[in-house]
C-alpha positions as a Markdown table, in Angstrom:
| # | Residue | x | y | z |
|---|---|---|---|---|
| 1 | Met | -57.1 | 7.0 | -62.4 |
| 2 | Lys | -60.2 | 8.9 | -63.4 |
| 3 | Thr | -60.7 | 10.8 | -66.7 |
| 4 | Asp | -63.5 | 13.0 | -67.8 |
| 5 | Ile | -63.3 | 11.8 | -71.4 |
| 6 | Asn | -65.2 | 9.0 | -73.2 |
| 7 | Leu | -64.9 | 9.1 | -77.0 |
| 8 | His | -66.6 | 5.8 | -78.0 |
| 9 | Ile | -70.3 | 5.4 | -76.9 |
| 10 | His | -73.3 | 3.8 | -78.7 |
| 11 | Ser | -76.9 | 5.0 | -78.5 |
| 12 | Asn | -80.1 | 3.3 | -79.5 |
| 13 | Phe | -79.7 | 4.8 | -83.0 |
| 14 | Ser | -77.4 | 1.8 | -83.6 |
| 15 | Asp | -77.0 | -1.1 | -81.2 |
| 16 | Gly | -76.8 | 0.8 | -77.9 |
| 17 | Glu | -79.3 | 0.4 | -75.1 |
| 18 | Tyr | -79.7 | 4.1 | -74.1 |
| 19 | Ser | -81.2 | 7.0 | -75.8 |
| 20 | Val | -79.0 | 10.1 | -76.4 |
| 21 | Ala | -80.8 | 11.9 | -73.6 |
| 22 | Gln | -80.1 | 9.0 | -71.2 |
| 23 | Ile | -76.5 | 8.9 | -72.2 |
| 24 | Val | -75.9 | 12.6 | -71.7 |
| 25 | Ser | -77.7 | 12.6 | -68.3 |
| 26 | Thr | -75.6 | 9.6 | -67.2 |
| 27 | Leu | -72.4 | 11.1 | -68.4 |
| 28 | Gln | -73.1 | 14.3 | -66.4 |
| 29 | Ala | -73.8 | 12.2 | -63.3 |
| 30 | Gln | -70.6 | 10.2 | -63.9 |
| 31 | Gly | -68.4 | 13.3 | -64.2 |
| 32 | Ile | -67.6 | 12.8 | -67.9 |
| 33 | Thr | -67.3 | 16.2 | -69.6 |
| 34 | Tyr | -65.8 | 15.4 | -73.1 |
| 35 | Phe | -67.6 | 12.8 | -75.1 |
| 36 | Ser | -68.6 | 11.5 | -78.5 |
| 37 | Ile | -71.4 | 9.2 | -79.6 |
| 38 | Thr | -70.0 | 6.9 | -82.3 |
| 39 | Asp | -72.9 | 4.8 | -83.5 |
| 40 | His | -72.2 | 2.1 | -86.0 |
| 41 | Asp | -72.4 | 3.5 | -89.5 |
| 42 | Glu | -74.9 | 6.1 | -88.3 |
| 43 | Val | -74.8 | 9.9 | -87.5 |
| 44 | Leu | -78.4 | 10.6 | -86.3 |
| 45 | Ala | -77.3 | 11.0 | -82.6 |
| 46 | Asn | -74.9 | 13.8 | -83.3 |
| 47 | Ser | -77.2 | 16.8 | -83.6 |
| 48 | Ile | -79.3 | 15.7 | -80.6 |
| 49 | Ala | -76.2 | 15.1 | -78.5 |
| 50 | Leu | -74.6 | 18.4 | -79.4 |
| 51 | Asn | -77.7 | 20.4 | -78.3 |
| 52 | Leu | -78.0 | 18.5 | -75.0 |
| 53 | Ala | -74.3 | 18.9 | -74.3 |
| 54 | Ile | -74.5 | 22.6 | -74.7 |
| 55 | Glu | -77.6 | 22.7 | -72.5 |
| 56 | Lys | -75.9 | 20.7 | -69.7 |
| 57 | Gly | -72.5 | 22.3 | -69.9 |
| 58 | Leu | -70.7 | 19.3 | -71.5 |
| 59 | Lys | -68.3 | 19.2 | -74.5 |
| 60 | Tyr | -69.3 | 17.2 | -77.6 |
| 61 | Ile | -67.7 | 16.3 | -80.9 |
| 62 | Pro | -69.7 | 14.5 | -83.6 |
| 63 | Gly | -68.7 | 10.9 | -84.1 |
| 64 | Ile | -69.2 | 7.7 | -86.0 |
| 65 | Glu | -67.9 | 4.1 | -86.0 |
| 66 | Leu | -67.4 | 2.9 | -89.6 |
| 67 | Thr | -67.5 | -0.8 | -90.3 |
| 68 | Cys | -64.8 | -1.4 | -92.9 |
| 69 | Asn | -64.0 | -4.5 | -94.9 |
| 70 | Phe | -60.4 | -5.9 | -95.2 |
| 71 | Gln | -59.1 | -6.1 | -98.8 |
| 72 | Gly | -56.3 | -8.6 | -98.2 |
| 73 | Glu | -54.4 | -6.7 | -95.5 |
| 74 | Leu | -52.4 | -9.3 | -93.7 |
| 75 | Asp | -54.2 | -11.9 | -95.9 |
| 76 | Phe | -57.5 | -11.2 | -94.3 |
| 77 | Ser | -60.3 | -11.5 | -96.8 |
| 78 | Asp | -63.2 | -9.1 | -97.2 |
| 79 | Ser | -65.3 | -11.3 | -94.9 |
| 80 | Tyr | -63.3 | -9.7 | -92.1 |
| 81 | Thr | -64.1 | -6.2 | -90.8 |
| 82 | Met | -62.3 | -3.5 | -88.9 |
| 83 | His | -63.9 | -0.6 | -87.0 |
| 84 | Ile | -62.6 | 2.9 | -87.6 |
| 85 | Val | -64.0 | 5.7 | -85.3 |
| 86 | Gly | -64.4 | 9.1 | -86.9 |
| 87 | Leu | -64.1 | 12.0 | -84.4 |
| 88 | Gly | -65.0 | 15.6 | -85.3 |
| 89 | Ile | -66.8 | 14.8 | -88.5 |
| 90 | Asn | -69.2 | 16.8 | -90.5 |
| 91 | Ser | -72.3 | 14.7 | -90.0 |
| 92 | Ser | -74.3 | 16.0 | -93.0 |
| 93 | Leu | -71.5 | 15.2 | -95.4 |
| 94 | Met | -70.9 | 11.8 | -93.8 |
| 95 | Lys | -74.7 | 11.0 | -94.1 |
| 96 | Gln | -74.5 | 11.6 | -97.8 |
| 97 | Leu | -71.6 | 9.1 | -98.1 |
| 98 | Leu | -73.4 | 6.6 | -95.9 |
| 99 | Asp | -76.7 | 6.9 | -97.8 |
| 100 | Lys | -75.0 | 6.1 | -101.1 |
| 101 | Asn | -73.2 | 3.2 | -99.6 |
| 102 | Arg | -76.3 | 1.8 | -97.8 |
| 103 | Ile | -78.5 | 1.7 | -100.9 |
| 104 | Glu | -75.9 | -0.5 | -102.7 |
| 105 | Gln | -75.4 | -2.6 | -99.6 |
| 106 | Ser | -79.1 | -3.1 | -99.1 |
| 107 | Lys | -79.6 | -4.4 | -102.7 |
| 108 | Lys | -77.1 | -7.2 | -102.0 |
| 109 | Leu | -78.7 | -8.1 | -98.7 |
| 110 | Phe | -82.2 | -8.2 | -100.2 |
| 111 | Glu | -80.8 | -10.7 | -102.7 |
| 112 | Leu | -79.4 | -12.7 | -99.8 |
| 113 | Phe | -82.7 | -12.6 | -97.9 |
| 114 | Asn | -84.7 | -13.8 | -100.9 |
| 115 | Phe | -82.2 | -16.5 | -101.7 |
| 116 | Leu | -82.4 | -17.9 | -98.1 |
| 117 | Lys | -86.2 | -17.6 | -97.8 |
| 118 | Ser | -86.7 | -19.4 | -101.2 |
| 119 | Gly | -84.7 | -22.3 | -99.9 |
| 120 | Glu | -84.7 | -24.0 | -96.5 |
| 121 | Tyr | -85.2 | -20.9 | -94.3 |
| 122 | Arg | -88.8 | -20.1 | -95.3 |
| 123 | Arg | -89.9 | -18.9 | -91.8 |
| 124 | Met | -87.8 | -15.8 | -92.1 |
| 125 | Glu | -89.8 | -12.6 | -92.0 |
| 126 | Leu | -88.7 | -9.4 | -93.8 |
| 127 | Ile | -90.5 | -7.1 | -91.4 |
| 128 | Asn | -88.0 | -8.2 | -88.7 |
| 129 | Ile | -85.0 | -7.2 | -90.8 |
| 130 | Ile | -85.8 | -4.0 | -92.7 |
| 131 | Asn | -85.5 | -0.5 | -91.2 |
| 132 | Ser | -87.9 | 2.4 | -91.4 |
| 133 | Asp | -86.6 | 3.3 | -94.8 |
| 134 | Gly | -87.2 | -0.2 | -96.2 |
| 135 | Leu | -83.5 | -1.1 | -96.2 |
| 136 | Ile | -81.5 | -4.0 | -94.9 |
| 137 | Leu | -78.3 | -2.6 | -93.5 |
| 138 | Arg | -76.3 | -5.5 | -92.1 |
| 139 | Arg | -75.9 | -9.2 | -92.5 |
| 140 | Thr | -76.1 | -9.4 | -88.7 |
| 141 | Leu | -79.8 | -8.5 | -88.9 |
| 142 | Ile | -80.4 | -11.5 | -91.2 |
| 143 | Ala | -78.3 | -13.7 | -88.8 |
| 144 | Lys | -80.4 | -12.6 | -85.9 |
| 145 | Glu | -83.6 | -13.5 | -87.8 |
| 146 | Leu | -82.3 | -16.9 | -88.5 |
| 147 | Val | -81.6 | -17.4 | -84.8 |
| 148 | Arg | -85.0 | -15.9 | -83.9 |
| 149 | Gln | -86.7 | -18.4 | -86.2 |
| 150 | Gly | -84.8 | -21.3 | -84.6 |
| 151 | Tyr | -82.5 | -22.3 | -87.4 |
| 152 | Phe | -79.4 | -21.6 | -85.4 |
| 153 | His | -78.4 | -21.1 | -81.8 |
| 154 | Ser | -76.4 | -17.9 | -82.2 |
| 155 | Thr | -75.4 | -15.3 | -84.7 |
| 156 | Ser | -71.8 | -16.5 | -84.4 |
| 157 | Glu | -73.0 | -19.9 | -85.5 |
| 158 | Val | -74.9 | -18.4 | -88.5 |
| 159 | Phe | -71.7 | -16.8 | -89.7 |
| 160 | Lys | -69.5 | -19.7 | -89.1 |
| 161 | Leu | -71.8 | -22.3 | -90.7 |
| 162 | Leu | -73.6 | -20.3 | -93.3 |
| 163 | Leu | -72.9 | -16.7 | -94.2 |
| 164 | Asp | -69.1 | -16.9 | -94.2 |
| 165 | Ser | -69.0 | -19.9 | -96.6 |
| 166 | Pro | -67.8 | -19.3 | -100.2 |
| 167 | Ala | -71.3 | -19.8 | -101.6 |
| 168 | Tyr | -72.5 | -16.6 | -99.9 |
| 169 | Ala | -69.4 | -14.4 | -100.7 |
| 170 | Pro | -71.3 | -12.6 | -103.5 |
| 171 | Tyr | -73.7 | -11.3 | -100.8 |
| 172 | Ala | -71.0 | -9.8 | -98.5 |
| 173 | Asn | -71.7 | -6.3 | -97.3 |
| 174 | Asn | -70.8 | -3.6 | -99.7 |
| 175 | Arg | -69.0 | -1.5 | -97.1 |
| 176 | Phe | -66.1 | 0.9 | -97.3 |
| 177 | Ser | -62.7 | -0.7 | -97.5 |
| 178 | Ile | -60.4 | 0.2 | -94.6 |
| 179 | Arg | -58.6 | 2.8 | -96.8 |
| 180 | Glu | -61.9 | 4.1 | -98.1 |
| 181 | Gly | -63.2 | 4.4 | -94.5 |
| 182 | Ile | -60.2 | 6.5 | -93.4 |
| 183 | Glu | -60.5 | 8.6 | -96.5 |
| 184 | Ala | -64.3 | 9.2 | -95.9 |
| 185 | Ile | -63.6 | 10.4 | -92.4 |
| 186 | His | -61.0 | 12.8 | -93.6 |
| 187 | Arg | -63.3 | 14.1 | -96.4 |
| 188 | Cys | -65.8 | 14.9 | -93.6 |
| 189 | Gly | -63.1 | 16.8 | -91.7 |
| 190 | Gly | -62.6 | 14.2 | -88.9 |
| 191 | Lys | -59.8 | 12.2 | -87.4 |
| 192 | Ala | -59.6 | 8.5 | -88.1 |
| 193 | Ile | -59.1 | 6.4 | -85.0 |
| 194 | Trp | -58.6 | 2.6 | -85.0 |
| 195 | Ala | -61.2 | 1.3 | -82.6 |
| 196 | His | -60.2 | -1.5 | -80.1 |
| 197 | Pro | -57.1 | -2.5 | -82.2 |
| 198 | Phe | -56.7 | -6.0 | -80.8 |
| 199 | Ile | -60.2 | -6.9 | -82.0 |
| 200 | Ile | -61.5 | -7.4 | -85.5 |
| 201 | Arg | -64.6 | -9.3 | -86.6 |
| 202 | Lys | -65.8 | -12.0 | -89.0 |
| 203 | Gly | -69.4 | -11.9 | -87.9 |
| 204 | Tyr | -67.8 | -12.9 | -84.5 |
| 205 | Lys | -64.9 | -11.4 | -82.6 |
| 206 | Val | -61.4 | -12.3 | -83.7 |
| 207 | Val | -58.5 | -11.4 | -81.3 |
| 208 | Leu | -55.3 | -10.3 | -82.9 |
| 209 | Thr | -51.8 | -10.8 | -81.5 |
| 210 | Ala | -49.5 | -7.8 | -80.8 |
| 211 | Glu | -47.5 | -8.8 | -83.9 |
| 212 | Gln | -50.6 | -8.6 | -86.1 |
| 213 | Val | -51.6 | -5.3 | -84.6 |
| 214 | Ala | -48.1 | -3.9 | -85.3 |
| 215 | Ser | -48.2 | -5.1 | -88.9 |
| 216 | Leu | -51.7 | -3.8 | -89.5 |
| 217 | Leu | -50.9 | -0.5 | -87.9 |
| 218 | Ser | -48.0 | 0.0 | -90.3 |
| 219 | Ile | -50.5 | -0.4 | -93.2 |
| 220 | Leu | -53.1 | 1.9 | -91.6 |
| 221 | Val | -50.6 | 4.6 | -91.0 |
| 222 | Gly | -49.9 | 4.4 | -94.7 |
| 223 | Tyr | -53.6 | 4.9 | -95.3 |
| 224 | Gly | -53.5 | 8.1 | -93.2 |
| 225 | Leu | -54.7 | 6.8 | -89.8 |
| 226 | Asp | -54.6 | 9.6 | -87.1 |
| 227 | Gly | -54.9 | 7.6 | -83.9 |
| 228 | Ile | -55.7 | 4.5 | -81.9 |
| 229 | Glu | -57.9 | 3.6 | -78.9 |
| 230 | Thr | -55.1 | 3.0 | -76.5 |
| 231 | Tyr | -57.1 | 3.4 | -73.3 |
| 232 | Tyr | -60.0 | 1.1 | -74.1 |
| 233 | Leu | -62.3 | -0.6 | -71.5 |
| 234 | Gly | -61.5 | -4.3 | -71.3 |
| 235 | Phe | -57.9 | -4.1 | -72.5 |
| 236 | Asp | -55.4 | -5.3 | -69.9 |
| 237 | Ser | -52.2 | -3.5 | -68.8 |
| 238 | His | -50.1 | -5.3 | -71.3 |
| 239 | Gln | -52.4 | -4.5 | -74.2 |
| 240 | Val | -52.5 | -0.8 | -73.1 |
| 241 | Glu | -48.8 | -0.6 | -72.8 |
| 242 | Val | -48.3 | -2.2 | -76.3 |
| 243 | Leu | -50.7 | 0.3 | -77.9 |
| 244 | His | -49.3 | 3.2 | -76.0 |
| 245 | Asn | -45.8 | 2.4 | -77.4 |
| 246 | Phe | -47.2 | 1.9 | -80.9 |
| 247 | Ala | -48.9 | 5.3 | -80.7 |
| 248 | Leu | -45.6 | 7.0 | -79.5 |
| 249 | Asn | -43.5 | 5.3 | -82.2 |
| 250 | Asn | -46.0 | 6.3 | -85.0 |
| 251 | Asn | -46.8 | 9.8 | -83.7 |
| 252 | Leu | -50.5 | 8.9 | -83.3 |
| 253 | Leu | -53.3 | 10.3 | -81.2 |
| 254 | Glu | -54.3 | 8.2 | -78.2 |
| 255 | Ser | -58.0 | 8.0 | -77.7 |
| 256 | Ile | -59.9 | 7.2 | -74.4 |
| 257 | Ala | -63.0 | 5.1 | -74.8 |
| 258 | Thr | -65.3 | 2.5 | -73.3 |
| 259 | Asp | -67.3 | 1.4 | -76.3 |
| 260 | Phe | -70.4 | 1.6 | -74.1 |
| 261 | His | -73.5 | -0.3 | -75.4 |
| 262 | Ser | -75.3 | -1.1 | -72.2 |
| 263 | Glu | -74.8 | -1.6 | -68.5 |
| 264 | His | -75.0 | -5.4 | -69.1 |
| 265 | Asn | -72.0 | -5.8 | -71.4 |
| 266 | Cys | -69.4 | -4.1 | -69.1 |
| 267 | Leu | -67.7 | -6.0 | -66.3 |
| 268 | Glu | -66.0 | -2.8 | -65.1 |
| 269 | Asp | -67.2 | 0.8 | -64.9 |
| 270 | Pro | -68.9 | 1.3 | -68.3 |
| 271 | Trp | -68.1 | 5.0 | -68.3 |
| 272 | Gln | -64.4 | 4.8 | -67.4 |
| 273 | Ser | -61.7 | 3.5 | -69.8 |
| 274 | Ser | -58.6 | 1.5 | -69.0 |
| 275 | Leu | -56.8 | 4.8 | -68.3 |
| 276 | Ile | -56.0 | 3.1 | -64.9 |
| 277 | Tyr | -53.0 | 1.5 | -66.7 |
| 278 | Ala | -51.6 | 4.8 | -68.0 |
| 279 | His | -48.0 | 5.5 | -67.0 |
| 280 | Ser | -48.1 | 9.2 | -67.9 |
| 281 | Asp | -49.9 | 12.0 | -66.0 |
| 282 | Val | -53.6 | 11.8 | -66.7 |
| 283 | Lys | -53.8 | 15.5 | -67.5 |
| 284 | Asp | -51.2 | 15.1 | -70.2 |
| 285 | Ile | -53.1 | 12.2 | -71.8 |
| 286 | Asp | -56.4 | 14.1 | -71.6 |
| 287 | Ser | -55.0 | 17.3 | -73.0 |
| 288 | Ser | -53.4 | 15.6 | -76.0 |
| 289 | Ile | -56.7 | 14.4 | -77.3 |
| 290 | Ile | -58.9 | 17.3 | -76.1 |
| 291 | Asn | -56.8 | 20.0 | -77.8 |
| 292 | Val | -57.2 | 18.4 | -81.2 |
| 293 | Phe | -60.9 | 19.2 | -81.6 |
| 294 | Lys | -63.2 | 22.1 | -81.7 |
| 295 | Trp | -65.8 | 21.2 | -79.1 |
| 296 | Asn | -69.5 | 22.0 | -79.3 |
| 297 | Gln | -69.4 | 22.9 | -82.9 |
| 298 | Ala | -71.6 | 21.4 | -85.6 |
């Protein structure tokens, strides 16, 4: 079944391959009308995408994907992260919250970089890690530099063998907690959607069981969660059915998303979600998420 909705897309303002202009042109060619660019912890794509959507007759809502640290939920330590998508946010207000958070986060990551470089990882180069504002935004950037310089084979190996060890806990990213991330999205006028609920991360991907998802969902609903990505590219029919039932039982929105980064990381159609597994009428699924937002408004 086809849909004209994709509410989880990444541009090259975070870790996507395409520019915003390329995304909008491709969406139009693929028959996607309603969309949101949800870059990781970044809102720069939103104003560009909104203007292009209006120009091309598409419908856009500003988005973001916040990386949030666990704080003991289900006994997951703060080295684990969950992604919460914010849809329909006020980008200016979100940028203010992000900027404050980034400065504190970057201070810790500079300490981490200097500690590593002063020890056995002397080939590391700061120029490969900092952004245009002179900040280090993610431990992943340090991990990639360690791989680039030949110290490790992969970023997963960096986290498993080095950065996730107790010695480096003081340098963990100063991100929002899950509760804080949901609250930040609400403060910015948006809806908080649990991204790809079967997947969390610890530098590398961790796949949850249905029982773990159910337990976490109960906690997140208590935090004010608005919805979940039920129809997510890559989830199989069983996962989609489980999430659909969870959404119904908790009166949650069901989002439609592919989490597009590039053509190369999608085995299926990168612009169409797993809506193929939907039991309900596609128009009912589409309208339930479309009618929540005010499209093409800043």
